[in-house]
C-alpha positions in Angstrom: 107.4 85.0 82.0 106.4 88.6 81.7 102.8 89.9 81.6 102.2 92.3 78.8 99.2 94.4 77.8 96.4 92.1 76.6 97.5 89.2 78.8 95.0 87.7 81.3 96.3 87.8 84.9 96.9 84.3 86.2 95.3 83.4 89.6 97.6 83.9 92.5 97.6 83.6 96.3 99.6 85.6 98.9 99.5 86.6 102.5 98.0 90.0 103.4 99.1 92.3 106.2 97.2 90.4 108.8 98.5 87.0 107.7 95.4 85.8 105.9 95.6 84.2 102.5 94.5 86.5 99.7 93.1 84.8 96.6 93.2 87.0 93.5 90.1 85.2 92.0 88.0 87.2 94.6 88.5 90.4 92.6 90.5 89.8 89.4 88.0 89.4 86.6 85.2 91.1 88.6 86.3 94.7 88.8 89.2 96.9 87.6 92.3 96.5 89.8 95.6 98.3 90.2 98.5 96.2 91.5 101.6 98.2 92.3 104.9 96.5 93.1 107.3 98.5 95.3 110.7 97.8 96.7 110.4 98.2 100.5 108.1 99.4 103.3 109.1 102.6 105.1 111.7 103.8 102.5 111.1 107.4 101.3 110.1 106.6 97.7 107.9 103.7 98.7 106.2 105.6 101.5 105.5 108.5 99.1 104.0 106.0 96.5 101.9 104.2 99.1 100.6 107.5 100.4 99.8 108.7 96.9 97.6 105.6 96.4 96.1 106.2 99.9 95.2 109.8 99.1 93.6 108.8 95.8 92.0 105.6 97.1 88.5 107.0 97.3 88.9 108.1 93.6 89.7 104.5 92.6 86.8 103.2 94.7 84.4 105.7 93.2 85.4 104.3 89.8 84.8 100.7 91.0 88.4 99.8 91.2 90.5 98.2 93.8 94.2 98.9 94.7 96.7 96.3 95.9 100.3 96.9 96.9 103.0 94.2 96.8 106.5 94.0 98.2 108.8 91.4 99.6 108.3 92.6 103.1 106.8 90.4 105.8 103.1 90.5 106.9 104.2 92.1 110.2 106.1 94.8 108.3 103.1 95.5 106.1 100.9 95.6 109.2 103.1 98.3 110.8 103.4 100.2 107.5 99.7 100.2 106.9 98.9 101.3 110.4 101.5 104.1 110.5 100.4 105.6 107.2 96.7 104.6 107.4 96.8 102.6 104.1 93.2 101.5 103.4 94.0 99.0 100.6 95.4 95.5 100.6 99.2 94.9 101.0 100.5 91.5 100.0 103.7 89.9 101.1 105.9 88.4 98.4 108.8 87.3 100.4 109.5 84.4 98.1 109.4 86.7 95.0 106.9 84.3 93.3 104.5 87.2 92.5 107.3 89.3 91.0 108.3 86.4 88.9 104.7 85.6 87.8 104.2 89.3 86.7 107.7 89.6 85.2 108.8 92.5 87.5 112.5 92.8 87.2 115.0 94.2 89.7 116.3 97.7 89.0 119.5 99.6 89.7 121.9 96.9 88.6 119.7 94.2 89.9 120.1 95.4 93.5 116.6 96.7 94.3 113.2 95.0 93.6 111.5 96.9 90.8 108.8 99.5 91.0 106.1 98.5 88.6 102.3 99.2 88.3 99.7 97.1 86.5 96.2 98.2 85.6 93.9 95.3 85.0 90.4 95.7 83.6 87.2 94.1 84.9 87.8 91.0 82.7 91.2 90.3 84.2 93.2 91.7 81.3 96.4 93.8 81.6 95.6 97.3 80.2 98.7 99.1 81.4 102.1 98.2 82.6 104.2 101.1 84.0 107.8 100.6 85.1 109.5 103.7 86.5 111.6 104.3 89.6 109.8 107.7 90.1 107.4 106.9 92.8 105.3 110.0 92.1 104.1 109.0 88.7 102.6 105.6 89.4 99.3 106.6 91.0 98.6 109.4 88.5 99.2 107.0 85.5 97.1 104.3 87.1 94.2 106.6 88.0 94.2 108.1 84.4 94.0 104.6 82.9 91.2 103.5 85.3 89.2 106.6 84.3 89.7 105.7 80.6 88.6 102.1 81.1 85.4 103.2 83.0 84.6 105.9 80.3 85.0 103.3 77.5 82.8 100.6 79.0 
């Protein structure tokens, strides 16, 4: 399965950084959401990407959007990562790879590294943007631009 533009996000559950179960139905279909999949906590590119989303988090909030980061790291790793870099948004643990599979996020670099992919979902739960690029710097900018377009076109 691979989610494409125009697809409705299926409901999913995953553990957040403090070990609580996150249920996507709480926000998906109620407000715009950015979900960014990244390879690993504390690596240079992923730290840069996470901090880019942190630095723009208020901009997303002002537009009524939520941000969620997803990697295969454990809840404990996410907790340390969020604390060290003061990440204000939800981080979800996908240690089983079920979320990556549900969204169709492929591995990159010869299948060795979990992919870096960002989805922008509108308030109706529909995928409006899918961006796959190893360049960690581009994801937040593309997502914020798309969220602005969605809000302006409401």
